[in-house]
N, C-alpha and C positions, 0 to 999 in steps of 0.2 A: 503494499500500500503507499501509496507517497506519504512524504512528509515534509513539513519543515525544515529548512536550512538550523532554524535553532533547535529542532528535537534533535536532530541529526549530531549533532555536537554534542549533547547532553549521550546523545546514545553510544557515540562513541568513547569520552569519557567512562562510559561504565565497561563498555568494554575492555578499556585501561584500566578498570577495577580500581577507579577512581574513591574514595570510598565519602569523602565531604570535597567541597569547596567552600570559600571563605570570601563573601561577597557584602558589598553594600549595593543594594538594588539600584535602578537608572531605568528610564524609558527607555534609551539606544538598546537595551537588551530584554526586551519583555517578554517574548520567545523562547528567548532559553530561561528566563525562570519559570515560562509556564511551559517548559520539558522537564525543568526538577520536580515540577509539583507532583507528578506519581512516580519520580524516577527513584533509585534503590540508593542514590546519593544524599546523603545529608547537609543540606543547604544552611552553614553557621552564618549568620544576621549578625555580617558588624555595624562598628557604630562608628567607623573610621577610617574611607582606604587605605593609610598607612596601618590603620590598624591589621587588618585585610591580608593585606602583603606581608606584613611579618609573618602572621599566622600560618602563611602558607610555607614561607620559609622555614619557620619552624618545622612545620610537617614534612617537608626534602628532606631536611638536614639527617631527622630524627629515623624515617622511615629507609629515606634512598631511594624515593621515589618522588618525583615531581609534586611540587604542593600546587593548589590551584586555587587564581584567585580571582574575583571578575567585580571590574568598577564599572562605572559609566565613562564619556567623553568629557575633555574639557577639564575644571575642577576635577572632577573625579581622579583621571589619571594622573593629574601634577600631584595628589596627596599620593599615587601610590609609588611615585617615581624614586622614596628613600627605601622601599623594600628591592626596586630594582636592582639601585645602587650597589646594599649589599647582596645581596644574592651574586652580582656580577664578583665583588671584589673577592666574596668568602667563596666562590667557584659551589654554588646551591643550587639545586634543579629548580625552577618553579615556572610556572604557567600561567603569565598572566593574559584575561582577556577583558577587551575593552571596548564596549558601545560607540558606535560613530556615530557621525552623522545620516542620512540617506545619503545615496551617490549622487543623486541630480543635485544635491546642494552643496556639493564641493566646490571650492575657488572661490567662495561668495561671502566669506567673512559673516558665517550662517550660527545660529547660536550653541554656541561650545566646541565650533571647530577650532583644531590644532591639526598640526602634522606629527601624526603619527611615529613616522620614522625620522621626524626633524627633531624631538622629544627624546627618543627610547634608543636611536639609532647607535649612540656610542658606549650605550651599558648594557644590551642586551646580545646574545649570540645572532639570535633573529631578530625579525620585525617586519611580519606578513599583516593582509589584510584578507580576508573571504569576502570574494568581490566575482564567486563563482560559486551560489548553493549548491550545484553537485560536486563541489570539491571541497565541500564543508567539513568532509567526515576526514578526507584525506589528508588536507592541511592541521587541523587538531591532530591526528596520530604522527604527522611529522612534527609538531610543534613538541610534542611526549617527547619523542627519540630524541633532539636535539639537543633539549635541556639537560637529559640523562647521560646522553654520548659522550664521548671526550671531556675533556675539564667541565664539567657538570656548569651550567649557570641558567639565568633568565633566557625565558622566549615571550614577544609579544604577541598578541594574537588580536585585529581589529576586525570589529562585528558590524557591519553597515545595517544601517537599523531596517530598511527595505529589504537588501539581502537574506535576512533573519524568517520572513515571512515567505520566502517564495519557494514554493515545492519541490521536491527532487523524489524519485525514484532510487537515488543511491542509498546505498546500504552501510553501515559503520564501519567505519576502518578499524583494524584488527592492529593491536601491537606487534611492533618490528622489534624483536631483539636485539639489542646492543652489541657489536660484535667484541669480543676481551680476547686483547693479544697475548698470545702464548710467551715467554720465554724461551729462547735456543738454548739448549746445553752449551753451546760455546759462552755465550754471555753469561751464564751460570757459576761455569769454570773461573771466568775474569775477573769476576766479582767476589771468587773464592778466594782469588790469589790476592785480591786487594785487602783484604781483611785478614788473612794470613799476613801479610808481609807491615801493615798500620801495626804502629806500637801505640797507636792512641787512637781507633778506631769510634764513630758514635753511632748508634741511629738518631733519626728527628722524623716525628710523625707529627703528622697532622691532616689538615684538609675533610673531608665527607669520605662516605666510603668502609667504615670502622664497625657498621652496625650488627656481621655476621659475628663477632667477636676474635678475631683474627689478631686481635692485638695482642690476647694474653697468651698465644701462641708465638706471636715475636717476641716477646718477654723473654718468655722461656727457653727460646734458642738464646737468645743474648745473654743470658746470663749463663748458657751451659758454654758461650764461646769466649765470654768474659768481654761484653760489650754494654754498653749504657746506653741508655733509652732516655733522651729530651722530647721533649713535647713542643707545638707551637702553642700558641698564643689562642686560647680561647678554642683548642681542641685537642685537650689532655683527655679526655675521655677515651681517647684511641684504644691506650692501652690502659690497665688496672694499677692505682698507684702502691704498688705492693712487691715485695722479692725485691733481689740484689741485684738489678738491672734499673730500676727504674732509679734516673737521675734530677727531676723534675723538670718544668716548664718554663720555656723562655717569652720573652716578652714585658709588658706594662707589667710593672709592679715586680716584676722577678725578682729574688735574693740575688745579690751580685755575687756568692758564690757561687751559682749555678752557669750562671752566665761565663764566668770566669772559666768554669768546667767544660763547658760549649766549643769556647775560644782557643781552648789548650789542643781539641782537637787535632791529628793530622789527615785524620778519613771520615767525611762525616755523610753520611748515607740519608737522602731524604726519601719518604715513601710518604705518596699522599700529598705533599704540600711541596713548597722552594725554598730559598734562603730570599725571604719577602724581609721590608724594610722594619717590622714592628719585631719580630724573632730575633735578627741581628742588631739592634740596638741601634736605627736609624744608618743601616749599610756598613756599618762601622767592623764586625765580629764574626769569625767564622769564613773571612775571606781568602786565605792562604791554604789553607785546607783542599787536601785532595777531594772531589766531590763524585758522587753516585747519584743522579734524579731518578727515581723513579717515578714515574707519571706517564700519563696515558696521553698529556697534552703534547703534538709536538712543535709547537711555540714556544712550550715552556713558560708561559707566562705566568706574570709574577713573579719570577724566578732571579735574582741579581748574581753576577759573577761567572766563575769558570763553571764547566759541567765537561769531566772527565770520561764519562761513562750514563747515558742515558737507555735507562729499562722502560718499557715500554709494558707496562702490568698496572692492573687495579690495586690495590693492597692487599685484597683477601690472596688474588691468586698470588703474586711476590708471596705472602707469607706462606702458600701452598709450596712455592720453590724452595725456600727457605731450609723446608724440612726435607728435601732431597741432601741437601749437604750435610754433612759432618762436622758437628760441633767443635771436633779437635781440629778438623783442616782448616777453619774460620779463627781458630785460634792460633795456630800457627805455635811459638815459640813465647807469647804473651801468658803473663799469668793475671792473675784478679786484681791487683794490686790498684791499677787505673779504673777499672768498675768499681772496685769496693770504695776508692775516695770519693765516687760521686755518689754513690751513693750514700754515702756518710753523711756527706752535706744534705742530700738532701732531707734523710732522716732527721738533723735536725731543724731545717726550715720547717721540716712538719710538727714538732714537735714544740717551736718557739710561737705557744700561744700565753697569753697574760697569766691563765691559770695550769700554767706547768714552770716548772723549778729550771730554770734557766740563767745557773749563776753568774752575774759579770755582763749579763745581758740587759738594757732596759730599752726603753721606749715602745716595747712591741704594742702601748696602746696608743702609740701617736701622742702623746703629750709627755713632759721631762720628769725624770725618774722623782718619785718624792712628791709628785703634784697629785692633790685628788683629783679624782677621775669627774669631770663633769658630766655629769646623765650617765647612758649605760656605755662601760666598756666594750667595743665591739669586739676585741681578743679573747674575752672570756665567753662572748654572746654566740659568734660565730662557731668557737670551739665546741659549747653545748650544744648548736644544731649538727655539728660535724659527729657531737657521741650517738645523736639519734637516729639519724639519718646512714650512718654506717656505711655510706659511699652507695649507697642502691638508687636515691631518687634523681631525678630529673632536674637538674636548676637552668633558670632563664637567666640569662644577665642583659641589662640594658647598659651604658655606659657610664663612667665617671669613677670617683675613687671609691665611692662607695661598696662598691662590688670588688677593691682587692682584698677586703678582708676576706670573704668567702672563697676566690679564688686561693688565696696562701693557706686557709685553714680548712675547709672542706674538703675532702678525700672524692673519688670517684673510681668505683671498683667493675660498675658496670659497664658497655658499651651504651651508646645512643643515650648519652645521660646527660650533654651540654648544649645549649643555646644560646651563642653570644653574638654581639656582632662584631666579626674581626674588620670592619671596618669603621671602628668608633660610635657608631648610629647610635643617637638616643630612642627609646621610647620601643624597646624589642623587648623589655622583658615581662611587660605584661601579657601581651600580645600572646609571645611564645609561649609561657604559659596555661594559657587557655588553650591554645593548639596543643601541646604537650600530653595536656586533662584529657583531653578529649580521644586521640590520638591513642594514649596509656591510660585508660581508666583506673585498672588497677595498682597505677605506679604510683608512688607520690612523688607531688610535682614543687617545687619552690623558686618563685620568681624572686629575686635582690636586687633591689633597685634603691637610688638617693632618689631626694624629692623631688630633684628637676627629674630626672627620667621618670619617675612615675607619673608627675603630670603631664608629660610627651603623648600618651595612651591610656591613663588609669581608665579611661571611662569603660575598657575592653573588658572587665569585671564584670561589666553587665551583659557581656554577651556570655561570661563566661555561668552567669549565673542561669539564664534562659536557656542554655543547652544543656545543662548539666556539668557542667566542671569544677570542681573542687579544687583548686590552687591552693597555696599560702604565700603570700606575698610578703615578705620585710621590705616596708621603707625606713631608710635610715634619714632622718633629718635634721640637718644642719644649718638650714634654712640660707643656704646661698650655695652658688655652681660651684662645687671645692675644686675639681680640676685645674676650672681657670685662674679660680685663689691664688692656687699654689704655683699656677704659671707665672701670675701676676708678682706674688711675692719673691718670684727669684728673679725677676726683671725688673719690676718695679715696685719694689718693695715698700709698704706702706701706704700704696696708693690703689685700695681696691677701686673698682669703677665695672659697675654695667654687672653684677653678678651676686648682688641680694633680692632673697624675692620671699614674701607673705607665704604662710600655706596654712592650707585649713584643718581641721583635724581628720586625719586620713580611714582611724579609727571610724570616726562616725559614718563617713563615708561609705566604708565595709557594710558596716551595721545595717545603713539606710537600703542597701541594693539587697538586703535580706541575708549575708552572709554574715562572720563570727568576725568583730574588729576587736584591739585593743591597742592602748596607749602605754607603753612604757619608758617611765622616763628614772627608774635605778636600775644598776647591774643587778641584784638581788632580786630582783621579780620578773626577770626574764623569764629563766629557767622555768617556773610555771605556766606564765602567758605560752609561754613555745607548747608545751604539755595540751593546754586545751585548746591552743590553734592545731593541733595535730590530729586532736581528738574528734575536731569538730568534723559534721559533716555536713559542709559548706564547703562555699568558698573562705579563708580567713584571711585575716592581715593582720600584723602586727607593726605598728608606728613608732620605732625607735626614736628619743631625739637623745639630740648629742652637743654639742657644742661647738662652737664653728671654730674652734682653735685647732678639732682635732685633723689630725691628718691621716696617710694610710700605713702601716707598715712600713719600715725606710728600708730601701732596698741593700743597704750596707749592715743590717744586721745582726747575719751569720758571718762570722769569720772564715774564712777561704781555707 
């Protein structure tokens, strides 16, 4: 039977196993919304297009299949741009459908008209418009394939309003398997020789594509071969934070001693990521080391510096190849001293909490030693959170200093347990936690954000309530844009400008939406409030009040 192009789009998404789409409705794609009315796909109705895009990004990162968002033309597309930029820089599979004006109205400055390619061409793998109703399913399948293949990323699909209602006899297009190149025996042999020859080799893991749990196998091989494993910023759920090879994460907020260990390596094997700006401290660290890049991106996007061997493999397949290498062959004549030293540094970093006994080390709470802590001591608070989560929860992060405490003190033991904007976008924490809670209803989900970040997309907690999500949101309130203040104090000391803000009672906000909210102003009250929030059968929020003088854990706290 003939069906509209809009309905064909929905049927094709069903054929691709899409469980939900994140949408802000618009009159420009009404026929797609009508097709979703009796579809197996859940339509998650969001409160702002940026939130919808971030939810789709989170689903893509946590599941490995492209997340899908739908927005309307012009202003709606503009709001979604932040998620596209994040998906592009973070290499996360995302498909954004954008309703468009009717074909006959083009080039007339009609209501909400804009250039789809002009706006998104520099931040998407491909931008396409469905101008032929008979190809609607074909182009949707192409978008899903391109988003997930090679270096994952965003694809934008334009939906002209009039084309969507045209009838077609075309059948839904079926998924096309994404090819996965396999390594040749000669490539494996060359890698083995490099590992055996190196005195201080290291793996650096990152990017998406670790959902299968291959990181645990990589960590086991690395420990047997005497090779420490570092992780890229906000991609450190790739491997469990345990065992003798885990050496810590790099990037913003990292400990100096961890970065120093990375810089000492004479062979770096990047798996799923490249030597990027943030990881390398602004293109300063790790550039002299012999380099092996494991990536299916032939252009090595966002990798800087030398490449001595490029292995085309996804993380899971690369780890399977490591299983064919005898650890003794990769070890050569090297003992465990190099790996053990890196692991010991990371263990000291992880133990360095306000409630841990670390003689001779001060400042973990972000205030001078001996000073009474104003508000909640975040070193203690996030240590207590870590004790309760036991490395099993999904954590989502926005941008800002407030997140550094959780990065430093909360472990990850299971894969697909972290969503954070690696491009530094604000406003991701809350919508990502909503998506994670819907995608994994049986898992604990915790969003960590500052007050500035929360107000970017805090309205999406209403989406969680509407669709049955139950994330816990932790809002750190210091009344300032803390990261910017920290930069101002470094470059313009004593002259804060444009960084102070007034906040509502965030706990009351959560309560008004039908969830559980508590305001916490003293450290000794946090543990009980946390337990009540974790026990709540509803979305929960803890509003932590701290003094604006509190800065994140210092990078040089732990001696090398």
